[in-house]
VMD Tcl script that builds the backbone (N, CA, C; Angstrom):
set m [mol new atoms 207]
animate dup $m
set s [atomselect $m all]
$s set {name element resname resid chain x y z} {
  {N N GLU 1 A -3.212 2.789 16.160}
  {CA C GLU 1 A -3.897 3.544 14.864}
  {C C GLU 1 A -4.418 2.630 13.433}
  {N N SER 2 A -5.596 2.997 12.964}
  {CA C SER 2 A -6.408 2.301 12.377}
  {C C SER 2 A -6.128 2.802 10.760}
  {N N ALA 3 A -6.954 2.055 9.966}
  {CA C ALA 3 A -6.465 2.603 8.617}
  {C C ALA 3 A -7.393 3.339 8.002}
  {N N GLU 4 A -8.366 3.897 9.124}
  {CA C GLU 4 A -9.302 5.051 9.087}
  {C C GLU 4 A -8.058 6.212 9.202}
  {N N GLU 5 A -7.501 6.304 10.468}
  {CA C GLU 5 A -6.550 7.159 10.792}
  {C C GLU 5 A -5.613 7.025 9.518}
  {N N MET 6 A -5.189 6.488 9.348}
  {CA C MET 6 A -3.651 6.437 8.055}
  {C C MET 6 A -4.322 7.259 7.364}
  {N N ASP 7 A -5.477 6.598 6.464}
  {CA C ASP 7 A -6.102 7.480 5.467}
  {C C ASP 7 A -6.522 9.001 5.398}
  {N N ILE 8 A -6.804 9.757 6.834}
  {CA C ILE 8 A -6.994 10.763 7.141}
  {C C ILE 8 A -5.316 11.944 6.855}
  {N N ALA 9 A -4.446 10.571 7.288}
  {CA C ALA 9 A -3.104 11.287 7.606}
  {C C ALA 9 A -2.597 11.802 5.998}
  {N N ILE 10 A -2.357 10.473 5.371}
  {CA C ILE 10 A -2.275 10.733 3.964}
  {C C ILE 10 A -3.341 12.077 2.780}
  {N N ARG 11 A -3.998 11.803 3.438}
  {CA C ARG 11 A -5.647 12.789 2.894}
  {C C ARG 11 A -4.824 14.042 3.368}
  {N N VAL 12 A -4.501 14.574 4.410}
  {CA C VAL 12 A -3.804 15.740 4.844}
  {C C VAL 12 A -2.562 16.358 4.372}
  {N N LEU 13 A -1.289 15.357 4.200}
  {CA C LEU 13 A -0.374 15.122 4.037}
  {C C LEU 13 A -0.451 16.003 2.299}
  {N N ALA 14 A -1.534 14.662 1.430}
  {CA C ALA 14 A -1.505 15.154 0.257}
  {C C ALA 14 A -2.349 16.448 -0.078}
  {N N GLU 15 A -3.525 16.803 0.389}
  {CA C GLU 15 A -3.852 18.205 0.402}
  {C C GLU 15 A -2.266 19.270 0.747}
  {N N LYS 16 A -1.697 19.255 1.682}
  {CA C LYS 16 A -0.611 19.990 1.895}
  {C C LYS 16 A 0.265 20.442 1.396}
  {N N LEU 17 A 0.682 19.362 0.229}
  {CA C LEU 17 A 1.612 18.831 -0.541}
  {C C LEU 17 A 0.710 19.242 -2.124}
  {N N ALA 18 A -0.123 19.294 -2.454}
  {CA C ALA 18 A -0.748 19.881 -3.205}
  {C C ALA 18 A -0.899 21.492 -3.393}
  {N N ARG 19 A -0.593 22.501 -2.368}
  {CA C ARG 19 A -0.787 23.834 -2.034}
  {C C ARG 19 A 0.620 23.753 -2.326}
  {N N SER 20 A 1.469 23.095 -2.293}
  {CA C SER 20 A 2.954 23.295 -2.335}
  {C C SER 20 A 3.862 24.044 -3.831}
  {N N ASN 21 A 4.937 24.950 -3.444}
  {CA C ASN 21 A 5.142 25.748 -4.651}
  {C C ASN 21 A 5.764 24.566 -5.439}
  {N N PRO 22 A 4.750 24.513 -6.761}
  {CA C PRO 22 A 5.331 23.518 -7.937}
  {C C PRO 22 A 6.788 23.088 -7.930}
  {N N ASP 23 A 7.807 24.395 -8.471}
  {CA C ASP 23 A 9.073 23.539 -8.387}
  {C C ASP 23 A 9.816 23.830 -7.111}
  {N N SER 24 A 9.112 23.839 -6.118}
  {CA C SER 24 A 9.808 23.071 -4.944}
  {C C SER 24 A 9.569 21.715 -4.888}
  {N N MET 25 A 8.433 21.370 -5.413}
  {CA C MET 25 A 8.230 19.800 -4.931}
  {C C MET 25 A 8.892 19.004 -6.490}
  {N N LYS 26 A 9.041 19.551 -7.772}
  {CA C LYS 26 A 9.651 19.176 -8.665}
  {C C LYS 26 A 11.249 18.904 -8.020}
  {N N GLU 27 A 12.040 19.813 -7.127}
  {CA C GLU 27 A 13.026 19.541 -7.175}
  {C C GLU 27 A 13.166 18.596 -6.024}
  {N N LEU 28 A 12.534 18.375 -5.126}
  {CA C LEU 28 A 12.339 17.634 -3.910}
  {C C LEU 28 A 12.088 16.246 -4.189}
  {N N LYS 29 A 10.766 16.180 -5.857}
  {CA C LYS 29 A 10.994 14.870 -6.289}
  {C C LYS 29 A 11.997 14.286 -7.091}
  {N N GLN 30 A 12.966 15.372 -7.680}
  {CA C GLN 30 A 14.211 14.638 -7.911}
  {C C GLN 30 A 15.334 14.428 -7.283}
  {N N ILE 31 A 15.126 15.037 -6.099}
  {CA C ILE 31 A 15.967 14.806 -5.283}
  {C C ILE 31 A 15.989 13.653 -4.417}
  {N N MET 32 A 14.766 13.159 -3.923}
  {CA C MET 32 A 14.070 12.012 -3.297}
  {C C MET 32 A 14.834 10.941 -4.610}
  {N N TRP 33 A 14.369 10.708 -5.903}
  {CA C TRP 33 A 14.751 9.864 -6.877}
  {C C TRP 33 A 15.995 9.790 -7.389}
  {N N GLU 34 A 17.222 10.851 -6.393}
  {CA C GLU 34 A 18.426 10.645 -6.444}
  {C C GLU 34 A 19.352 9.433 -6.308}
  {N N GLY 35 A 20.166 8.798 -7.400}
  {CA C GLY 35 A 20.821 7.633 -7.063}
  {C C GLY 35 A 19.690 6.566 -7.419}
  {N N THR 36 A 18.486 6.477 -7.791}
  {CA C THR 36 A 18.175 5.355 -8.165}
  {C C THR 36 A 17.532 4.720 -9.268}
  {N N GLU 37 A 18.592 5.331 -10.573}
  {CA C GLU 37 A 18.602 4.887 -12.060}
  {C C GLU 37 A 19.448 3.880 -12.317}
  {N N HIS 38 A 19.400 2.486 -11.427}
  {CA C HIS 38 A 19.821 1.142 -11.585}
  {C C HIS 38 A 18.758 0.615 -11.106}
  {N N TRP 39 A 17.432 0.948 -10.998}
  {CA C TRP 39 A 16.506 0.125 -9.660}
  {C C TRP 39 A 15.899 -0.796 -10.044}
  {N N ASP 40 A 15.945 -0.470 -11.885}
  {CA C ASP 40 A 15.207 -1.303 -12.938}
  {C C ASP 40 A 15.788 -2.839 -12.972}
  {N N ALA 41 A 17.060 -2.617 -13.600}
  {CA C ALA 41 A 18.244 -3.971 -13.571}
  {C C ALA 41 A 18.396 -4.335 -11.757}
  {N N LEU 42 A 18.028 -3.461 -11.008}
  {CA C LEU 42 A 17.860 -4.124 -9.583}
  {C C LEU 42 A 16.972 -4.716 -9.289}
  {N N LEU 43 A 16.031 -4.244 -9.421}
  {CA C LEU 43 A 14.343 -4.899 -9.272}
  {C C LEU 43 A 14.588 -6.317 -10.444}
  {N N LEU 44 A 14.487 -6.528 -11.470}
  {CA C LEU 44 A 15.228 -7.546 -12.090}
  {C C LEU 44 A 16.378 -8.897 -11.314}
  {N N GLU 45 A 17.259 -8.648 -11.615}
  {CA C GLU 45 A 17.957 -9.079 -10.541}
  {C C GLU 45 A 17.760 -9.288 -8.862}
  {N N ARG 46 A 16.915 -9.116 -8.380}
  {CA C ARG 46 A 16.431 -8.961 -6.746}
  {C C ARG 46 A 14.737 -10.647 -7.165}
  {N N ALA 47 A 14.512 -10.005 -8.246}
  {CA C ALA 47 A 13.405 -10.846 -8.605}
  {C C ALA 47 A 13.703 -12.153 -9.020}
  {N N ALA 48 A 15.026 -11.912 -10.000}
  {CA C ALA 48 A 15.548 -13.614 -9.967}
  {C C ALA 48 A 16.135 -14.215 -9.004}
  {N N MET 49 A 16.366 -13.323 -7.987}
  {CA C MET 49 A 17.380 -14.350 -6.924}
  {C C MET 49 A 16.036 -15.122 -6.157}
  {N N SER 50 A 14.821 -14.374 -5.891}
  {CA C SER 50 A 13.782 -14.924 -4.997}
  {C C SER 50 A 13.131 -15.943 -5.651}
  {N N GLY 51 A 13.105 -15.680 -6.860}
  {CA C GLY 51 A 12.366 -16.710 -7.862}
  {C C GLY 51 A 13.276 -17.685 -7.551}
  {N N ALA 52 A 14.576 -17.638 -7.737}
  {CA C ALA 52 A 15.599 -19.024 -7.205}
  {C C ALA 52 A 15.216 -19.577 -6.075}
  {N N ARG 53 A 15.083 -18.498 -5.256}
  {CA C ARG 53 A 14.985 -19.627 -3.584}
  {C C ARG 53 A 13.694 -20.385 -3.427}
  {N N VAL 54 A 12.346 -19.746 -4.157}
  {CA C VAL 54 A 10.992 -20.285 -4.215}
  {C C VAL 54 A 11.233 -21.851 -4.520}
  {N N LEU 55 A 12.199 -21.637 -5.939}
  {CA C LEU 55 A 11.928 -22.782 -6.266}
  {C C LEU 55 A 13.155 -24.105 -5.471}
  {N N SER 56 A 13.905 -23.581 -5.091}
  {CA C SER 56 A 14.741 -24.180 -4.594}
  {C C SER 56 A 14.547 -25.790 -3.541}
  {N N ASP 57 A 15.085 -26.835 -3.442}
  {CA C ASP 57 A 14.478 -28.127 -3.208}
  {C C ASP 57 A 14.425 -27.502 -1.068}
  {N N PHE 58 A 15.266 -26.780 -0.433}
  {CA C PHE 58 A 14.563 -26.418 1.165}
  {C C PHE 58 A 13.458 -25.739 0.833}
  {N N THR 59 A 13.102 -24.897 -0.042}
  {CA C THR 59 A 11.540 -24.706 0.185}
  {C C THR 59 A 10.777 -25.138 -0.435}
  {N N ARG 60 A 11.206 -25.858 -1.349}
  {CA C ARG 60 A 10.025 -27.001 -1.610}
  {C C ARG 60 A 9.960 -28.090 -0.351}
  {N N LYS 61 A 10.560 -28.489 0.572}
  {CA C LYS 61 A 10.593 -29.615 1.154}
  {C C LYS 61 A 9.992 -28.485 2.564}
  {N N THR 62 A 10.462 -27.507 2.906}
  {CA C THR 62 A 9.269 -26.983 3.592}
  {C C THR 62 A 8.108 -26.658 3.777}
  {N N LEU 63 A 7.652 -26.251 2.155}
  {CA C LEU 63 A 6.207 -26.341 2.236}
  {C C LEU 63 A 5.320 -27.244 2.192}
  {N N ILE 64 A 6.002 -28.336 1.725}
  {CA C ILE 64 A 5.525 -30.118 1.991}
  {C C ILE 64 A 5.388 -30.236 3.396}
  {N N ARG 65 A 6.332 -29.766 4.310}
  {CA C ARG 65 A 6.406 -29.783 5.242}
  {C C ARG 65 A 4.964 -29.181 6.072}
  {N N LEU 66 A 4.686 -27.871 6.115}
  {CA C LEU 66 A 4.293 -27.061 6.428}
  {C C LEU 66 A 2.786 -27.822 6.034}
  {N N LYS 67 A 2.866 -27.950 4.857}
  {CA C LYS 67 A 1.189 -28.048 4.565}
  {C C LYS 67 A 0.639 -29.385 5.134}
  {N N LYS 68 A 1.142 -30.419 5.457}
  {CA C LYS 68 A 0.902 -32.115 6.341}
  {C C LYS 68 A 0.878 -31.559 7.075}
  {N N GLY 69 A 1.607 -30.146 8.032}
  {CA C GLY 69 A 0.908 -30.297 9.691}
  {C C GLY 69 A 2.138 -30.665 10.614}
}
mol reanalyze $m
mol bondsrecalc $m
mol representation Tube
mol addrep $m
């Protein structure tokens, strides 16, 4: 599949959703986001974990080795 095909599929879906019942869409959105209340804290925690890995000796040594080829 190409980017153009994906763009078309997204456009078709967006148009379909735009014609949907607004109350149903609101309820669907609430259902889809249910259980995500803690994500702000979780994302910060995961970012800190990623940052620690990037700054580790192992990662720095690996990057130096890769840079040297």
